[in-house]
N, C-alpha and C positions, 0 to 999 in steps of 0.2 A: 183558408185550412179546412182539412178533413174532420177535424174535430170541430164540430158545430158548436159546442158548448165554449170550446176554447175561443172559436173565432168570434163568438158573441161578446166575449169577455174582452177580447182584443179590440174589438169595435167600440164596444160601450163604456168601458171602465179603465183600461190600461193607460191611454193618453193623459196625462198630467199627474198620474199618481204620484205619490210621494214616497219616499225610503220608508218612512213610519208607517203608511197605509199599507205598503206591501208586506210589511213585517207583521203587521197585525194580522193580514189576510193568511199568511204562511203558519203564523203560530195557531190560527183558528182552524186550521186544515182546509181552507178554502182555494188555497193556492200553494203551487211549488216553485221552486226555482227553476227546476227543468221546464215548466209551463211558461215562466217569465222569460226564459231564453228561446223558447220557440214562438213565443208572440214576438218578441223583439227581431226575431230572424225573420219572420214574416213581414214586419213593419219595414225593415231593412230592404227586403227584396221588392218590396211594393212602391216604397217611397223613396228611396235613395237615389234612383234615378234622376230625380228632380233636384237634388242637392250635392251628389258625389261627395258625400261626408265620411262614407265609411271606405278605408283603403282596402282592409283585409279582414277576414273574420277569423277567429280563433277555433280550429278544428276542434279543439278539446273541450270548448264551453260546455255543451251539452252534458258530457261526461263528469265533467267538474260540477255541474250544478246537481246532477244526480247522486254524487258523491255527498255533498254538501246536504242536499235534502235527508238523506240516510243517517250523516252526522246529527242532524237537528232532532231526528226522532230518538236517536240513541243517548245523546248527551246535550241537547239543547243549542241555541245559537251562539256563535263566538262574540259577536259583536252586533251593532245595528246593520252592518253590511254582509250579515250572513245570507247567501244566497243570491245577492242583489248584482245583476249584471252591469258593468262597468265599461266604457270604452277609454282608451288611452292614446295620446298622442303617437305618432308614428316616429318620434325622435327618443323613444324611451325603449330600453333593451328589455326583451324577453326571451327567457332561456327555453322557449317552447318551439312550436312549428311555425311560429310567426315570423316575418322578415323585420328587421329595424332599418329604416332607409331615409329618414329625413324627407321624404318624398322625392328622392332623386333615383333615377332610373340607374346612376351609376352604383346605387347601394341595393338594387333590386334582388340580389343575389345573396345578401348579407344577413346571416343568422347568429345572434348575439349568443355568446356564451353561458350567460346567467341573467336572471332578471335585474333590473334596475331597482335600487332600494326601495323607492316607493312602490313600485310593482309587488316586491316582494311583502311589503307591508299590507298592500290591498289583499292580497291570497292570504296572509297570516289571519286578517280580519274576516275573512270568509267570502271576500266579493269574489263574483266570478268574472274573469277578463273577457270581454265578449269579442272583442277586435281592436283593431288599430284605426285611428282617424287620418283622414287626409290632412295635408297642413300645406303653408306656404313653403316652398322648396327652401330647404336650409335655413328655416326659421326667420324668412324673409331677408336673408343676407347674401343672395346669389346676383340680384341685379335690382338696381333702383327704379328699374320699369317694370318689374313684375307686379303684376296686381295682387292684391291679398287672396290668398286661397288657391292659388295655382301651382300645381308641381307637375313635373314631367311624368312622374309615375301614376298619378291620381287625376290629372286634368284639373279643372276649375271648381272648387267648391261654390255652391250658389246659396245665398240667403233664401232662407224659406219664407221669409216675408214679402219677396218680390225682388226687383231688379235694382238692389241697392247692395253698396259695399258689403260683404260678408265678415271683414275684419282680420286681421293677421296677428300672429302666424297660426294661431290655435284655432284656425278657421274650421275644420272640420270637427273638431271636438265641440265647438258652438253650435253649429248647425245641426248636429246629430241629436244634442239634447233638445234643443228649440224644435225639432221634427219629432220628437217622442221616439227616438231609434234606440235610447238608452235613458235610464232616468238620471244618469250623471256621467261625467268624463273628467278626466286630468288633462290639463293643458299644461304649457310653460310660458314663462314670460322673461323676457330681456329687457324689452322696453315696450309695454303697452299689448303684449301678445296674449293677455288673458283678458284684461279690462276693455281692449278695443273689440274684439268679439263679444264678450259678451254684451257689451252696451248694443252693439249691433243686431244682436239676435234675442234681445229681450229676456236675459237670464242673469242671475247672479253669479259674478266672478269673485274670487278671492285670490289677490296677488300678495302672497305672505311676506313677512320680513325675509331677505336672505340670511339663512342659517336656521330657520325653523322644519324646513323639508329637505331631503337629501338630494344632490344632483348625481350621485354616482350611478354610472350606467344610463345617462342621457346624453345624447349627441349634443355636445357643448356649442354655445357661442360666446358667453363673457363669463368667467370665473368670478367676476365681482358683481355680476348682475343677475344671471340666469337663476331662475326658482320656478320648481312647479307648484301648481295649485289648482283647486277644483273649479268645475263649471256647473251649474244645477240650475232648476227652474225656481227653487225657493232658497231662503238663507238657511233654512234647516237642514234641507239637503245638502248643501254646499259645506256647512260646518260639519255634517256627519263624515263626508268624504275629507275634509282638512284633518279633522280631528285622528283619522286612521292613518295619515303619512306622515304627521309630524313625527319627529324622534331623532335622538342623536345616532350619527353613523360614523364609527371611526375612520372610514374611508373619506369622508369630506368633512375636515376639520371645521368648517363654517358651523357645524350643526351643535357643536358644544353648547350653542345658545338655547336648543330645543328642550334641553333637559326641565327647564322651568314649566314646559307645557305638557309634558307626557303625564298623561292620566289627569289632566285636568279638566274640571266639569264646565264645559262650554255652555251647557242648556240653562244654567242660571243668567246667561246674558240675553236670553229671549224675553225680553221685557216690553211690553207694548208702551210703556212709559220711558223708555230709555233715552229719548230725547229731550225731556224734562230738565231745564236749567242748564243744557249744554250750550257753549259757545262755539259756533262754526264760522270760519272764515273764507270769505269769498276773494280769490287772487284773479281778479278781471283782467290782468294783463296776460294770462296764461291762455285767455281765449279770445283773443282779439279777432279771429278769423270765423267767429262762430256764425251760423246763419240766423237770419231774421226768425225764422220757425224754431229752431233750437234755442233762441235767446227767449222766446216767448215762453216756452216749456219750462226752461230754467226758472224762469222768473215765478212760474206758477208752482213748482217744485220748491223755491224758497218760502212761498208762503205757507205750504203744507208743513213744511219743516218749523215755521213760526208757530203754527196752530199746534204744533205737538210740543211747544214749550222750548225751542231752540231759539237763541239769540244769534242773529245773524251779523257779522261784522264785515262789512263791505269795504273794499279797496285795500285788502291786504296785499303788501308789495312784498315778494320773497327776494327781491333783489336779484333775481336771475331769470332769466328766458330759456326756454328749450335750445335755441339755437346758439346759446353761450356754450353748451355742453359739447357739443360736436360729435364726429364719428370715430375720431383717434382711438379711443380705449377699446371700443369693440372691434375695429380694424386690425390692431396688434394682437388682443386677447384671442380673436377667432383662430387666427393661423395657429399660435402657440397651443390652444386648447384642441382644436380639431386633429391636427397632426397627432399629439398625445393620444387622443381617443383612438383614432384609426392604427395607430403602430401597436396597440395594445389588443386589438380586435382580434375577431376569429382568423387564424393563420390561413383558412381556406379561402378568403376573401381577397382579391388581387388589388382592391382600392387600399393603399395604404398611407394615403398622404393628400394634401390640398392639391399638390402637383397633379397627383394622379386623376383626381376629380377634374381638375381642368382641361388635363388632357382628354380624358374620357369625353367630356362635354364638346371639344372641339372636333375629335373624331367622329361623334354622332350629332353634329351640328343641328341637322334638320329637325331632330327631335329635342335637343337640349338646349339650343340657343335661339329659343323662340323670342326672347326678351334680353338677350346677352347675359354676360357674366361678370359685368365691370365691378360689383362688389368682391367677387371672388377673386378677380386678379387684382384689386388693390391690396386686398389682405394678404394675398401672395407675395405681394413687393414689399411686405414688412420683413424683419430679420425672424420674427417668431422667438425671438429670445427675451424680449420683455425689458431691455436693456436701454432701448433708445430713449433720447432726452424727450423726443416729443411724446411718448407714451407715459414716462414717469410724472411730466409735467401736466398733461392733460387728466391723469387718474388724479392726482392731488388738487387739480383744480376743481375738478367736478366733485369730488368728495367734498370739498370745502364749500362751494357754492351750493350745491344741492343738500347735502347732509348737515354741516356744521351751521351755516348759516341760514340758508332757505327753509328747512323743514325742521330744525331744531331753534336755533337762535331767534329768527323771526316769530315764529309761533309762541315761543315761550314769552318774547316780549311783548307781543299783542295781546296774549292771554287767551288763546283759542285752542279748544281741545282738539280739533281738526280741521280739514279743508273740505269744502264741498265744491264739488266741480259738475260739469255738464259734460255727459259722455267719457271720452277718455283725454280731455284737453288737459295739458299738463301732466300728463302720467309720466313723462321723460324725467321729469325732476326727481319723483320719487323712487323712480327705477334707478336712476344714477346713485341715489342716496341708499339704496337698499331696502327702503321703508316699505310699508304695506299700504294697501287700498282695497277697495271693496265697492263693486257695482251692483245697482238695484235697479230693475227695471220701472220705469215711471209712466211713460205713454208712447204715443205714435205721431208722427208727423200728419200732416193733411194727406200726404200721398201713401201713409202706412209704414213709414220707417221707423223701427223702434228707437226709442230715446231712453237714455239711463242715467242715473245720478251716481256719481262716484265719491265716496268717504275717504279721506287719504289722512295718514296720520304718522307720527313718529314711530322709531323702531319699538317692535314687540307690543304696539297698541291695539294688535287683534282683537282684545276682549272688549274694549271700548267701541271699536269699529263696528263689529258685529252688534252690540246692543244698538248703536245709531241705525244701522242697517235694517235689522229686524223691525225696529219700531217704525221706520219710514216704510217699509214693505206692508206691514200690516195696516198702515193708514191710506195708503195708497191702491193697494191691491193692482200694481199696474201691468202684470203680464197677463197677455191674452195669447191663446193658441193660434199659430198661424193658419 
């Protein structure tokens, strides 16, 4: 950077700064939002060639930062996010100069007509939308042979910690925050797509209860499971982002449940003794395929939890395995939801249906079909009307097994406050139930691969889960810079 003072700040202070620290510096006149944007742009230009995490930069980011700096001087900050640069996943609409493509070259010319609701809320809170992150194409629902983090538009996202799985499908959001290309990012989850990349990139990831954050303006996969949520380096930063995107949206009927958490005081759950007297269940049948290294780390994490005052209840049997849930719900809902989104999208864009996407991929097979498109083709074979017996039966089965029995009845009967799991093992159960989970960094394998601990609970148990996650984070300080 030509500004030597700013370059020194970028090299010596910017990495691992928290949102609170940035706000403190801006309030003291030591830093501006404009300078934050400039430094993160520099980080992206220098570092992102190693991760391919950022797909597109917002041309208006610098001007937005300048206007927010002026507003701070005139009126004060809007919220804890005022002037903070944030990255968002490339399946979120922005009514600006950026594209919304879900990582697909078929959508590379698609401009959304308006912001997704969560993007609108971030802007209202004063956040600077710095750019969009790469992701597993079509939220990992194009081909079962496609690796996590790959998209035809952005290439392969790489894990900043080494040649490890980067996690999917919010891969770019996670790798970018882990690499200090932004202080935080928003991802989306249908089944593991926040929790998995958070664990793989030594981050905190919050997968909310379906209904707390709006899905309006997000390229969909499943209307019963999709939910946006934050990725950050600390629990406090993740909660700051989470708080900003919670809210009722008349266009997304599920968010009627969010009213109870609007203007909620989340900071009261930042308790170092938050695990004292808590009962945590371990559902070992959900991680039968865990490696020896990961099992050793998980046992060490359980010891930390015990030292923090938690009681560990072993051998909790949810009565359901991930394979019991299957793909039928997602296959049926994907076609219905995606066709509805595309039909209402910008009329200037020629891709109007799943048929169009598959035809485009076949027409440009060399670029588009490196890993095939068997999931797109399977989904397109559904009627898309959601009347099929297979779909109705699968949806009812999943909701019963995962929500009513597994994550509610069993936990109530056993008397545990939440489940504790290694990495993202078992995340499909909570995803099918629409229930929340939070991942926190714990440590690293002998080869340096990140390892995280996930707390999973019943619907709307975020306050409790955040309390457990914060107490655990303070006890282990498990994250280290890549």
